N, C-alpha and C positions, 0 to 999 in steps of 0.2 A: 119342258121335258127334253133332255138331250137325245141326240141320235142314238148314242150307245144304250141309253135306258130303253128307248123305243124298240131297238133291236133285241135287247134282252127280254123284254115283255112279249114281243112277237114269237121269239123262240120258246119262251115259257108256255105261251098259249098253245103251241103245237105239240106239247108233251102229253103223254097219257096221264090220267089222274094219279097213278102211282108215282110216275116220274115227277109230277108237279109237287106231290107231297114230299118226296125226297129232296127236291131242289129247294123248296120253301124252308124245310127244316134246316138244311145246310146254310141257307142265307140268314135265317134267324139266328142260328148258332154263331155265325161269324159277326153279325151286327152286335148281338148282345155281348159276346165275349170281348169284342173290340172296344166296347164302351165301358164295361165295368169289370173286366176280369172274368173269373170263372162264373158259370151260370149253373144253377141247380137243374137237375133233370125235370123236376116239377114245373119250374118257371118256363122251361123250353116247351114242355108239353102243353102248358096253358097257352103260351103264345101261339103255338101251332094250331091248337084247337080254335082259338079266336080268329086266326087268319082263315082257316077253312070254313068256319061259319060265315064269315064275310064273303068268301068266294062262292059258297052255296047260295047265299042270299042274292048276290049279283047274278048268278046263273038263272035263278028262279025268276028274276025280273028282266031277263033278256040281255044281261050284260051291262045294264045301266047302274051307275053308282047310287 
């Protein structure tokens, strides 16, 4: 993992839950749009839900993947 990615993740971890949701949504939108053009709102919502389920699971296990 690069230093830039580590710094980004450390900054992300310091955000409130609402800010994390907003940041993750924007990141997903940029990644998905960058790869395949326009993305449907449903696809974005699904991806966001999957991400936050993973984050909740990690938090429930003490941050371990």
